[in-house]
C-alpha positions as CSV (number, residue, x, y, z in Angstrom):
1,X,-9.2,-2.7,25.8
2,X,-8.4,-4.1,23.3
3,X,-11.4,-4.6,20.4
4,X,-13.2,-8.8,21.2
5,X,-11.3,-11.2,18.7
6,X,-14.6,-11.9,16.7
7,X,-15.1,-7.5,15.8
8,X,-11.7,-7.6,14.2
9,X,-12.1,-7.5,10.3
10,X,-9.7,-10.2,8.9
11,X,-8.9,-9.6,4.6
12,X,-7.4,-11.9,1.9
13,X,-7.6,-12.7,-1.2
14,X,-8.4,-16.2,-2.9
15,X,-7.6,-17.3,-6.5
16,X,-10.8,-18.5,-8.6
17,X,-8.8,-19.0,-11.7
18,X,-7.0,-16.7,-13.0
19,X,-8.4,-13.8,-11.0
20,X,-7.6,-12.9,-7.8
21,X,-10.8,-12.0,-5.4
22,X,-10.5,-10.4,-2.3
23,X,-12.7,-10.4,0.6
24,X,-13.4,-9.6,4.3
25,X,-14.3,-11.5,7.0
26,X,-15.6,-10.5,10.3
27,X,-17.9,-12.4,13.0
28,X,-18.6,-15.7,14.9
29,X,-20.7,-18.9,14.1
30,X,-21.7,-20.2,10.9
31,X,-21.4,-18.6,7.6
32,X,-23.3,-15.8,6.3
33,X,-22.7,-13.9,2.9
34,X,-22.9,-10.1,1.7
35,X,-23.1,-8.2,-1.1
36,X,-22.0,-4.5,-1.5
37,X,-24.0,-1.9,-3.8
38,X,-21.8,-0.5,-7.2
39,X,-19.5,1.2,-7.3
40,X,-18.5,0.7,-4.1
41,X,-16.7,-2.4,-2.9
42,X,-16.7,-4.8,0.4
43,X,-16.4,-2.0,3.0
44,X,-19.6,-0.3,2.6
45,X,-21.4,-3.4,3.8
46,X,-19.2,-3.7,7.0
47,X,-21.6,-2.1,9.3
48,X,-24.5,-4.8,7.9
49,X,-21.5,-7.6,8.8
50,X,-20.4,-6.0,12.3
51,X,-24.5,-5.8,13.2
52,X,-24.3,-9.3,12.8
53,X,-20.8,-10.7,14.0
54,X,-22.1,-11.4,17.2
55,X,-23.7,-14.3,15.7
56,X,-21.7,-15.2,12.4
57,X,-18.9,-15.3,10.6
58,X,-19.8,-12.7,8.3
59,X,-17.7,-12.8,4.1
60,X,-18.2,-10.2,1.9
61,X,-16.2,-10.5,-1.4
62,X,-15.5,-7.3,-3.7
63,X,-17.3,-8.5,-6.9
64,X,-15.5,-8.5,-10.4
65,X,-13.9,-5.3,-10.6
66,X,-14.8,-3.2,-7.3
67,X,-12.4,-3.1,-5.0
68,X,-8.8,-5.6,-5.5
69,X,-10.5,-8.2,-6.8
70,X,-9.7,-8.6,-10.6
71,X,-12.5,-7.9,-13.3
72,X,-14.3,-10.2,-15.3
73,X,-12.6,-11.5,-19.2
74,X,-15.7,-10.2,-20.3
75,X,-16.2,-6.4,-22.7
76,X,-20.3,-7.1,-21.9
77,X,-22.0,-8.8,-18.7
78,X,-25.4,-9.3,-17.4
79,X,-26.4,-10.0,-14.0
80,X,-25.8,-13.4,-14.1
81,X,-22.5,-13.5,-14.8
82,X,-21.5,-11.3,-11.9
83,X,-24.0,-13.9,-9.2
84,X,-22.2,-16.6,-11.6
85,X,-18.8,-15.2,-10.4
86,X,-20.0,-15.1,-6.9
87,X,-20.8,-18.9,-6.7
88,X,-17.3,-19.4,-7.9
89,X,-15.9,-17.5,-5.0
90,X,-18.5,-19.1,-2.6
91,X,-16.7,-22.7,-3.8
92,X,-13.4,-21.4,-3.8
93,X,-13.9,-20.4,-0.3
94,X,-15.2,-23.5,0.2
95,X,-18.6,-21.5,1.6
96,X,-21.3,-23.6,2.4
97,X,-24.7,-22.9,1.6
98,X,-25.6,-19.5,3.7
99,X,-27.9,-16.4,3.9
100,X,-26.9,-14.0,1.7
101,X,-27.5,-10.1,2.4
102,X,-27.6,-8.0,-0.8
103,X,-27.9,-4.1,-1.6
104,X,-29.0,-2.7,-4.6
105,X,-26.5,-3.4,-7.2
106,X,-25.6,-6.5,-4.8
107,X,-29.1,-6.8,-4.1
108,X,-29.4,-7.7,-7.9
109,X,-26.3,-10.4,-8.0
110,X,-28.2,-12.1,-4.6
111,X,-31.3,-12.2,-6.3
112,X,-29.8,-14.1,-9.1
113,X,-27.5,-15.8,-7.1
114,X,-30.6,-17.0,-5.0
115,X,-32.3,-18.0,-9.1
116,X,-29.2,-19.7,-10.4
117,X,-27.6,-21.3,-7.8
118,X,-30.3,-21.9,-5.1
119,X,-28.9,-25.2,-3.8
120,X,-25.7,-22.4,-2.2
121,X,-28.4,-19.7,-0.8
122,X,-30.4,-20.7,2.5
123,X,-32.4,-17.2,2.0
124,X,-32.2,-14.2,1.1
125,X,-32.5,-10.5,2.4
126,X,-32.2,-8.3,-0.3
127,X,-32.2,-4.3,0.1
128,X,-33.7,-2.2,-3.0
129,X,-33.5,-4.7,-5.6
130,X,-33.6,-2.8,-9.2
131,X,-35.8,-3.4,-11.1
132,X,-35.8,-0.5,-13.9
133,X,-37.8,-0.1,-16.4
134,X,-36.4,0.4,-20.1
135,X,-37.7,3.7,-20.2
136,X,-36.0,4.8,-17.1
137,X,-32.5,3.2,-18.2
138,X,-32.0,4.7,-21.4
139,X,-30.9,8.4,-20.1
140,X,-28.9,6.9,-17.5
141,X,-26.4,4.7,-20.0
142,X,-25.7,7.9,-21.2
143,X,-23.6,9.9,-19.1
144,X,-24.2,8.0,-15.7
145,X,-21.0,5.9,-16.8
146,X,-18.6,8.6,-17.9
147,X,-15.0,7.0,-17.9
148,X,-12.0,8.4,-16.2
149,X,-9.8,10.3,-17.9
150,X,-6.5,11.2,-15.5
151,X,-5.8,14.6,-16.9
152,X,-2.2,15.1,-17.0
153,X,-2.6,18.9,-14.9
154,X,-4.9,16.8,-12.2
155,X,-8.3,18.7,-13.6
156,X,-10.3,14.9,-13.3
157,X,-10.0,14.8,-9.8
158,X,-12.5,17.6,-9.2
159,X,-14.7,16.9,-11.9
160,X,-14.8,13.8,-9.9
161,X,-15.7,15.1,-6.4
162,X,-18.2,17.0,-8.0
163,X,-19.6,13.8,-9.9
164,X,-19.9,12.5,-6.5
165,X,-20.8,15.4,-4.6
166,X,-24.0,15.6,-7.5
167,X,-24.7,11.8,-6.7
168,X,-25.9,13.0,-3.3
169,X,-27.8,15.3,-4.7
170,X,-29.7,13.5,-8.0
171,X,-30.2,10.0,-8.8
172,X,-29.6,9.6,-11.6
173,X,-26.0,12.3,-11.1
174,X,-26.1,13.5,-14.3
175,X,-29.4,13.7,-14.8
176,X,-30.3,17.2,-12.9
177,X,-33.9,17.7,-12.9
178,X,-36.5,17.9,-9.7
179,X,-38.0,15.1,-10.5
180,X,-34.5,13.2,-10.2
181,X,-33.7,15.0,-6.4
182,X,-32.5,12.9,-3.3
183,X,-34.9,13.0,-0.2
184,X,-31.5,13.3,2.3
185,X,-29.1,16.0,2.8
186,X,-26.0,16.8,1.0
187,X,-22.8,13.8,1.9
188,X,-20.4,14.8,4.0
189,X,-17.1,15.6,2.6
190,X,-16.4,12.6,4.5
191,X,-18.6,10.8,2.7
192,X,-17.8,12.4,-0.7
193,X,-13.8,11.5,-0.6
194,X,-15.3,7.6,0.1
195,X,-17.7,7.4,-3.2
196,X,-14.4,9.0,-5.1
197,X,-11.9,7.0,-3.5
198,X,-14.1,3.8,-4.5
199,X,-14.2,5.0,-8.2
200,X,-10.9,5.4,-8.4
201,X,-10.3,1.7,-7.1
202,X,-12.9,0.4,-9.8
203,X,-12.6,3.5,-12.6
204,X,-10.6,1.5,-14.8
205,X,-12.8,-1.8,-15.5
206,X,-16.0,-0.7,-14.0
207,X,-18.7,0.4,-16.7
208,X,-19.4,-3.7,-17.4
209,X,-20.7,-4.5,-14.0
210,X,-22.3,-1.4,-13.3
211,X,-24.1,-1.3,-16.6
212,X,-25.3,-4.9,-16.5
213,X,-28.1,-4.1,-13.1
214,X,-28.2,-0.4,-14.8
215,X,-29.8,-3.3,-17.7
216,X,-31.7,-5.4,-15.1
217,X,-35.4,-4.8,-16.4
218,X,-37.2,-8.7,-17.4
219,X,-34.0,-10.4,-16.0
220,X,-35.2,-9.2,-12.4
221,X,-39.2,-9.6,-13.1
222,X,-38.0,-13.3,-14.1
223,X,-35.5,-14.3,-11.3
224,X,-37.8,-12.9,-8.5
225,X,-40.7,-15.0,-10.2
226,X,-38.5,-18.3,-10.6
227,X,-36.9,-17.5,-7.0
228,X,-37.2,-20.9,-4.7
229,X,-35.7,-19.8,-2.0
230,X,-36.7,-18.3,0.9
231,X,-36.5,-14.7,0.6
232,X,-37.3,-10.7,2.1
233,X,-37.3,-7.8,-0.5
234,X,-36.9,-4.2,1.8
235,X,-36.3,-1.4,1.0
236,X,-35.3,2.1,3.4
237,X,-39.1,4.7,2.1
238,X,-35.7,7.8,1.5
239,X,-34.0,5.3,-0.8
240,X,-34.4,6.0,-4.6
241,X,-35.3,2.5,-5.2
242,X,-37.8,2.1,-2.6
243,X,-40.6,2.4,-5.4
244,X,-39.2,-0.7,-6.8
245,X,-40.6,-2.6,-4.3
246,X,-44.1,-2.6,-6.1
247,X,-42.7,-3.8,-9.5
248,X,-42.0,-7.1,-7.9
249,X,-43.9,-10.5,-9.6
250,X,-45.8,-12.0,-6.7
251,X,-43.8,-13.8,-4.5
252,X,-43.9,-17.6,-3.0
253,X,-44.4,-18.5,0.3
254,X,-42.0,-18.0,2.5
255,X,-41.1,-14.7,0.6
256,X,-42.2,-10.8,1.0
257,X,-42.0,-7.2,1.0
258,X,-41.6,-5.7,4.7
259,X,-41.5,-1.8,5.5
260,X,-39.1,-0.5,7.3
261,X,-39.3,2.9,6.9
262,X,-36.2,5.0,7.8
263,X,-35.5,3.3,10.2
264,X,-31.8,1.3,9.7
265,X,-31.8,-0.7,13.0
266,X,-35.1,-2.1,12.5
267,X,-33.4,-3.2,9.0
268,X,-30.3,-5.2,10.4
269,X,-33.0,-6.6,13.0
270,X,-34.6,-8.0,9.8
271,X,-31.5,-9.1,8.8
272,X,-30.6,-11.1,11.7
273,X,-34.4,-12.9,12.5
274,X,-34.6,-13.4,8.9
275,X,-30.5,-15.2,9.1
276,X,-31.4,-17.1,11.9
277,X,-34.7,-18.4,10.5
278,X,-32.5,-19.6,7.6
279,X,-29.9,-21.0,8.9
280,X,-26.3,-22.1,7.7
281,X,-25.7,-25.2,6.1
282,X,-21.8,-25.5,7.4
283,X,-19.3,-24.4,9.2
284,X,-17.0,-21.6,8.0
285,X,-13.9,-22.2,6.5
286,X,-11.0,-21.0,7.3
287,X,-9.2,-18.3,5.2
288,X,-5.6,-20.3,3.0
289,X,-3.2,-17.3,2.9
290,X,0.0,-19.8,1.9
291,X,2.4,-18.2,-1.3
292,X,2.3,-20.5,-3.8
293,X,3.9,-19.7,-7.2
294,X,3.2,-17.2,-10.0
295,X,4.3,-15.7,-12.7
296,X,2.0,-12.8,-12.4
297,X,2.3,-10.1,-9.1
298,X,-0.5,-11.3,-6.4
299,X,-1.5,-10.3,-3.1
300,X,-2.5,-11.3,-0.5
301,X,-3.0,-10.2,3.3
302,X,-1.7,-11.2,6.8
303,X,-3.4,-9.8,10.5
304,X,-0.2,-8.0,12.5
305,X,-2.9,-8.2,15.3
306,X,-5.8,-6.2,14.5
307,X,-3.9,-4.4,12.2
308,X,-4.3,-5.8,8.3
309,X,-1.1,-5.8,6.2
310,X,-1.0,-6.4,2.7
311,X,2.0,-7.5,0.2
312,X,2.6,-8.7,-3.5
313,X,4.6,-11.4,-4.4
314,X,6.2,-12.3,-7.7
315,X,8.0,-15.6,-8.3
316,X,8.4,-19.3,-7.2
317,X,8.8,-19.8,-3.2
318,X,11.4,-22.3,-3.5
319,X,14.0,-19.1,-5.0
320,X,16.1,-16.7,-2.8
321,X,13.6,-14.3,-1.0
322,X,14.5,-10.9,-1.5
323,X,12.2,-8.4,0.1
324,X,11.6,-5.1,-1.2
325,X,10.8,-2.3,0.4
326,X,9.5,0.8,-1.9
327,X,9.7,4.7,-1.3
328,X,7.8,6.3,1.0
329,X,4.5,8.2,0.4
330,X,3.8,5.4,-2.1
331,X,3.0,1.7,-2.0
332,X,4.0,-1.5,-3.2
333,X,2.4,-0.7,-6.5
334,X,5.6,1.4,-7.4
335,X,8.5,-1.1,-7.1
336,X,6.5,-4.3,-9.4
337,X,9.0,-3.1,-11.9
338,X,11.6,-3.8,-9.5
339,X,9.9,-6.7,-8.8
340,X,10.0,-8.5,-12.5
341,X,13.8,-7.5,-12.9
342,X,14.1,-9.9,-9.7
343,X,11.8,-12.8,-10.3
344,X,13.9,-14.8,-12.3
345,X,16.0,-15.9,-10.1
346,X,14.4,-14.7,-6.6
347,X,11.2,-14.9,-5.1
348,X,9.7,-11.4,-4.5
349,X,7.8,-9.9,-1.7
350,X,6.8,-6.5,-1.3
351,X,5.1,-5.6,1.0
352,X,2.6,-2.1,1.5
353,X,4.6,-0.3,4.4
354,X,2.3,-0.2,7.4
355,X,0.4,3.5,6.3
356,X,0.6,3.1,2.7
357,X,-1.3,1.4,0.3
358,X,-3.6,-1.0,1.8
359,X,-2.0,-1.4,5.1
360,X,-3.2,0.0,8.2
361,X,-0.8,2.3,9.7
362,X,1.4,2.7,13.1
363,X,0.4,5.2,15.9
364,X,2.1,9.1,14.5
365,X,5.2,8.6,16.5
366,X,6.4,5.5,16.8
367,X,9.8,4.8,15.3
368,X,11.2,3.0,12.6
369,X,12.2,0.5,14.9
370,X,8.5,-0.7,15.2
371,X,7.9,-0.4,11.7
372,X,10.7,-3.1,11.5
373,X,9.3,-5.3,13.5
374,X,5.8,-4.8,12.1
375,X,7.5,-6.0,9.0
376,X,9.6,-8.9,10.3
377,X,6.0,-9.9,11.7
378,X,4.9,-10.0,8.5
379,X,8.0,-12.3,7.0
380,X,6.7,-14.6,9.7
381,X,3.0,-14.9,8.9
382,X,4.3,-15.9,5.6
383,X,6.8,-18.3,6.5
384,X,9.9,-15.9,5.2
385,X,12.8,-16.5,7.4
386,X,16.0,-15.5,5.8
387,X,15.8,-12.8,2.9
388,X,17.8,-10.6,1.4
389,X,16.1,-6.8,2.2
390,X,16.2,-3.8,-0.4
391,X,15.3,-0.6,0.2
392,X,14.2,2.4,-1.9
393,X,14.8,5.8,-1.1
394,X,12.8,6.1,2.2
395,X,12.2,2.6,2.6
396,X,15.7,2.1,2.9
397,X,15.8,3.5,6.2
398,X,13.2,1.0,7.0
399,X,15.4,-1.8,5.1
400,X,18.6,-0.9,7.4
401,X,16.6,-1.2,10.3
402,X,15.3,-4.1,9.8
403,X,18.4,-5.7,8.8
404,X,20.9,-3.7,11.8
405,X,17.8,-5.3,14.2
406,X,17.4,-8.8,13.1
407,X,20.9,-9.3,11.3
408,X,20.7,-12.8,11.8
409,X,17.6,-13.3,9.5
410,X,19.1,-10.7,6.7
411,X,21.5,-12.6,4.3
412,X,22.4,-9.6,1.9
413,X,20.8,-5.5,2.3
414,X,21.2,-3.4,-0.9
415,X,20.0,0.2,-0.6
416,X,18.4,2.6,-3.2
417,X,19.6,6.0,-1.6
418,X,19.5,6.8,1.9
419,X,18.3,9.8,4.2
420,X,21.4,11.6,5.2
421,X,20.2,15.0,6.1
422,X,22.4,16.7,8.4
423,X,20.8,18.5,11.7
424,X,19.1,21.2,10.3
425,X,18.2,19.7,6.7
426,X,16.3,17.0,8.9
427,X,14.3,19.7,11.3
428,X,13.1,21.7,7.5
429,X,12.1,18.3,6.5
430,X,10.2,17.3,9.3
431,X,8.4,20.8,9.7
432,X,7.6,20.6,6.3
433,X,8.0,17.2,3.9
434,X,5.2,15.3,5.2
435,X,2.3,16.9,5.9
436,X,-1.4,14.9,6.9
437,X,-3.9,14.9,4.8
438,X,-7.0,17.1,5.5
439,X,-10.4,15.8,3.6
440,X,-11.8,19.2,2.1
441,X,-15.3,20.5,1.8
442,X,-14.3,21.1,-1.9
443,X,-12.3,17.9,-2.2
444,X,-9.0,19.9,-2.9
445,X,-6.9,17.8,-0.7
446,X,-6.7,15.6,-3.7
447,X,-5.1,18.2,-6.3
448,X,-2.9,19.3,-3.5
449,X,-1.5,15.6,-2.8
450,X,-1.6,15.1,-6.2
451,X,0.3,18.6,-6.8
452,X,3.0,17.7,-4.2
453,X,3.7,14.2,-5.9
454,X,4.2,16.3,-8.7
455,X,6.6,18.2,-7.9
456,X,8.4,16.1,-5.9
457,X,9.9,15.1,-9.5
458,X,11.1,18.6,-10.4
459,X,11.7,19.6,-7.3
460,X,14.0,18.5,-3.5
461,X,12.8,19.3,-1.4
462,X,9.0,19.1,-2.8
463,X,8.4,22.3,-1.0
464,X,11.5,24.2,-2.0
465,X,10.5,24.9,-5.5
466,X,13.7,27.9,-5.6
467,X,15.3,27.6,-8.9
468,X,18.5,26.0,-6.8
469,X,15.8,23.8,-5.7
470,X,15.5,22.4,-9.4
471,X,16.4,18.7,-9.8
472,X,17.4,19.3,-13.0
473,X,17.1,15.0,-14.4
474,X,14.5,14.0,-17.0
475,X,11.2,13.0,-15.9
476,X,8.2,10.8,-17.0
477,X,5.0,13.1,-16.7
478,X,2.3,9.8,-17.1
479,X,-0.7,10.6,-16.3
480,X,-2.3,7.9,-15.7
481,X,0.6,7.0,-13.2
482,X,0.7,9.8,-11.2
483,X,-2.8,9.2,-10.8
484,X,-2.6,5.7,-9.8
485,X,0.1,7.3,-7.3
486,X,-2.2,9.6,-5.8
487,X,-4.6,7.5,-4.8
488,X,-2.4,4.9,-3.4
489,X,-1.0,7.4,-0.8
490,X,-4.8,8.2,-0.5
491,X,-6.2,4.6,0.8
492,X,-4.3,6.0,4.3
493,X,-4.6,9.2,4.3
494,X,-4.8,9.7,8.0
495,X,-2.0,7.7,8.6
496,X,0.2,8.1,5.5
497,X,2.1,10.7,7.0
498,X,3.6,8.7,10.1
499,X,6.4,6.5,8.4
500,X,8.2,9.4,6.3
501,X,7.9,11.2,9.3
502,X,9.2,8.4,11.8
503,X,12.1,8.4,8.4
504,X,13.5,11.2,8.8
505,X,13.3,11.1,12.7
506,X,15.7,7.9,12.2
507,X,19.2,8.0,12.4
508,X,20.1,5.6,9.6
509,X,23.9,6.2,9.5
510,X,24.1,4.7,13.2
511,X,21.7,1.5,12.3
512,X,23.5,1.1,8.6
513,X,27.2,1.3,10.9
514,X,26.1,-1.9,12.9
515,X,24.7,-3.7,9.6
516,X,27.7,-7.1,9.1
517,X,25.9,-8.7,6.2
518,X,26.7,-7.5,3.1
519,X,25.3,-4.1,1.7
520,X,25.0,-3.0,-1.5
521,X,24.4,-0.2,-3.2
522,X,21.9,0.5,-6.0
523,X,23.1,3.3,-7.3
524,X,20.4,5.3,-9.4
525,X,22.0,8.9,-10.1
526,X,18.4,10.2,-11.0
527,X,16.8,8.7,-7.8
528,X,16.5,12.1,-5.4
529,X,18.1,10.3,-2.7
530,X,21.1,9.0,-4.4
531,X,21.4,12.7,-5.7
532,X,20.9,13.7,-2.6
533,X,22.9,12.2,0.1
534,X,25.4,9.9,-2.8
535,X,28.1,12.0,-1.0
536,X,27.6,11.5,2.1
537,X,26.8,7.4,1.7
538,X,30.3,7.2,-0.4
539,X,32.1,9.6,2.8
540,X,30.1,7.0,5.2
541,X,30.7,3.3,3.9
542,X,33.6,4.0,1.1
543,X,34.0,0.7,1.4
544,X,30.7,-0.5,0.0
545,X,29.7,-2.4,-2.8
546,X,28.5,0.1,-5.9
547,X,26.1,-2.4,-8.1
548,X,26.1,-0.7,-11.4
549,X,23.9,-3.4,-12.9
550,X,21.1,-3.2,-10.0
551,X,20.9,-6.8,-9.2
552,X,21.1,-8.1,-6.2
553,X,22.7,-11.6,-5.0
């Protein structure tokens, strides 16, 4: 049985000046706002949102610099800057005055939002407001904010895993004394993986925003003392910020500290009761996902039933449309340079193929035809009717199937390599090329994936490490690029192997044979599939156009 429509989590981007802000929404009824902790993202408050989804349409932005939201252009900032940014996002989205829930860093931002922008807030539920002393802050602001340095040998994966394993043992994680032990069990491998993944998403620019929250000392007291909107302050007794409740100044009428022990269900009931008391001053706004002209790569989501699909886009929608399909495993992040090449006279759209990047995956044995149908639905969602299809590597198999299934919508097909294995090669590739990823207790799955991707630059196929399998081509080994590639693949670790295996099962030759539109070969001699199957492609279509300049009409 399908989930009720109001429990489907929808995702979108909105523009706030030059920044893109990503948010999630779920539920029905009047709007409410949720603000997550750091260094997490809006997924971290989903359980709290779903608990109120029967009575409220719940919104949660990724705060600046976290998740998929662009950072503020500030080298140093205060919580006030983050609160102002949330107020600007509320205005851009069209949110009326709403009840607000915030946890930890999000509670600090929520408090400052209520203090600085009381007309936007009907009331607050603040879970674990940080009210640090300067003595507590001094040792934290050293090692706690250690930057991520991508290691060309992959060592940063184990270092980061250990960091977030330690964070579940001590607070702060960098001060390992008995006095700093957390009063709960060691995090599960799945939990540590999630924290590691969220940190990787924010690592390049998380410090100014997170540092601001740990510096929320006197400013927290000032905001709490000057707060005029109704508010409930709470925290579980096992929360490291629970003692901070006693540091709050005297509260006004309609504001209170509520004890909940360790009962999370009670906390969610407290939130619901408070929201009902506060009310919302208007209806929930619709999400606008239209694509507009842009000279920088932007992102947007569309829903395919209950699943979210993300695209990157660049250029003017009035120009001819090119849909670029990335290689696998990977995401549309990997084709941004190609998007820039095409955008001078095309509107370029690059989806994350289902099971890649930010796009949720299809069932394990779904054929390539199902992926093609999903991407045509994505084109429909954005009003893209007739398009040029350009596929790279494994993405070329999908481009061919899309063109074969809807020839009236494909004006031209361009392929950069095509999977054309014989029966024996296909069987071996299906057995070994795209193994599922299992979360390991020691985090070794991160290094294992990184090494697989790195080896794919050296060998074809990556698992064949014999001398005869060496690719012998110039290869760019850049630590941050390899890191980002691994992060993009790991975003859908449960389903990232589904599409590569579907492409390996697909009869690309048969699909190509029925394509009636102009077909162009983007022949890149260093691309692995061009080298592996170029001769077979020549034999299959000896008259295929060769685009030596790598352009599409």
